[in-house]
C-alpha positions as CSV (number, residue, x, y, z in Angstrom):
1,M,67.6,-95.0,-36.8
2,N,68.0,-91.9,-38.9
3,G,69.4,-89.3,-36.6
4,R,68.7,-86.4,-38.9
5,E,65.0,-87.5,-39.1
6,V,64.7,-87.7,-35.3
7,F,66.3,-84.3,-35.0
8,N,63.9,-82.7,-37.5
9,F,61.0,-84.4,-35.8
10,A,62.1,-83.2,-32.3
11,A,62.8,-79.7,-33.5
12,T,59.3,-79.3,-35.0
13,V,57.0,-81.4,-32.8
14,V,58.4,-80.8,-29.4
15,P,58.1,-77.0,-29.4
16,K,54.4,-77.3,-30.5
17,D,53.8,-79.9,-27.9
18,I,55.3,-77.8,-25.1
19,A,53.3,-74.8,-26.2
20,R,50.1,-76.9,-26.1
21,L,51.1,-78.3,-22.7
22,L,51.6,-74.9,-21.2
23,E,48.3,-73.6,-22.7
24,M,46.5,-76.6,-21.2
25,A,48.2,-76.0,-17.8
26,K,47.4,-72.2,-18.1
27,L,51.1,-71.4,-17.8
28,G,53.4,-69.1,-19.7
29,K,57.0,-69.9,-20.4
30,E,57.9,-67.4,-17.7
31,D,56.0,-69.4,-15.1
32,V,58.3,-72.4,-15.5
33,D,61.4,-72.5,-13.3
34,C,63.2,-75.3,-15.1
35,Y,63.0,-77.2,-18.4
36,I,64.4,-80.7,-18.7
37,F,64.7,-82.2,-22.2
38,H,66.1,-85.5,-23.4
39,Q,69.7,-84.6,-24.1
40,G,70.4,-86.6,-27.3
41,S,72.9,-83.9,-28.2
42,R,73.8,-80.4,-27.2
43,Y,72.7,-79.2,-30.6
44,I,69.1,-80.5,-30.2
45,V,68.7,-79.0,-26.7
46,E,70.1,-75.6,-28.0
47,T,67.8,-75.8,-31.0
48,L,64.8,-76.3,-28.7
49,V,65.8,-73.4,-26.5
50,K,66.1,-71.2,-29.6
51,R,62.9,-72.3,-31.3
52,M,60.8,-72.0,-28.1
53,G,62.4,-68.7,-27.1
54,L,63.3,-70.0,-23.7
55,N,65.7,-68.5,-21.2
56,K,68.7,-70.8,-21.6
57,D,69.5,-70.5,-17.8
58,K,66.2,-72.3,-17.1
59,V,67.1,-75.3,-19.4
60,R,69.2,-78.0,-17.7
61,M,71.9,-79.8,-19.5
62,D,74.7,-82.1,-18.2
63,I,75.8,-83.7,-21.5
64,L,79.5,-83.1,-20.7
65,H,79.4,-85.4,-17.7
66,T,76.8,-88.0,-18.8
67,G,76.6,-87.8,-22.6
68,N,73.6,-89.2,-24.4
69,T,72.2,-91.6,-21.8
70,V,69.0,-92.2,-23.8
71,S,65.8,-92.2,-21.8
72,S,67.6,-91.9,-18.5
73,S,68.9,-88.4,-19.3
74,I,65.7,-86.9,-17.9
75,P,65.7,-88.6,-14.4
76,L,69.5,-87.9,-14.1
77,L,68.8,-84.2,-14.7
78,L,65.7,-84.2,-12.5
79,Q,67.8,-85.6,-9.6
80,H,69.8,-82.4,-9.5
81,E,66.6,-80.3,-9.2
82,L,64.9,-82.3,-6.4
83,N,66.7,-80.4,-3.6
84,N,66.5,-77.1,-5.4
85,S,63.6,-75.4,-3.5
86,A,63.6,-72.5,-6.0
87,V,62.3,-74.9,-8.7
88,R,58.5,-75.0,-8.1
89,T,57.3,-75.7,-11.6
90,L,59.2,-77.7,-14.2
91,V,58.6,-79.1,-17.7
92,M,60.1,-82.3,-18.9
93,S,60.0,-83.7,-22.4
94,G,61.4,-86.9,-23.8
95,F,61.6,-87.8,-27.5
96,G,63.5,-90.0,-29.9
97,V,63.4,-93.5,-31.3
98,G,60.2,-94.4,-33.2
99,L,59.5,-90.7,-33.5
100,S,57.8,-90.8,-30.1
101,W,57.5,-88.1,-27.5
102,S,55.9,-87.2,-24.2
103,S,55.9,-84.1,-22.1
104,C,54.7,-83.1,-18.7
105,V,54.4,-80.2,-16.2
106,C,55.5,-81.0,-12.6
107,K,54.7,-78.7,-9.6
108,R,56.3,-78.9,-6.2
109,V,53.8,-78.9,-3.4
110,G,54.6,-78.0,0.2
111,D,57.7,-76.4,1.5
């Protein structure tokens, strides 16, 4: 795996993918309460925040405690948000090996 190539891929493809996803969901960046990205490194998450112009307080990261847990980084971060009733709309995006990626919008119903 070429880490630099994966980084460049994620830094260019993921922001476009998230923009398209939000457009399809008829949402603006401000409508999202929480963003959860695969945390391959602090640098990639910070790069995504910058390139997408996101409020960094809405982007979850726990790399100091869990490190790069590969595909499980997203559900580990999501677990912390499940009891946070203030989070009604969140965006998750995973990317990495094989230059693959997937993103989704999740909305809390009820409460």
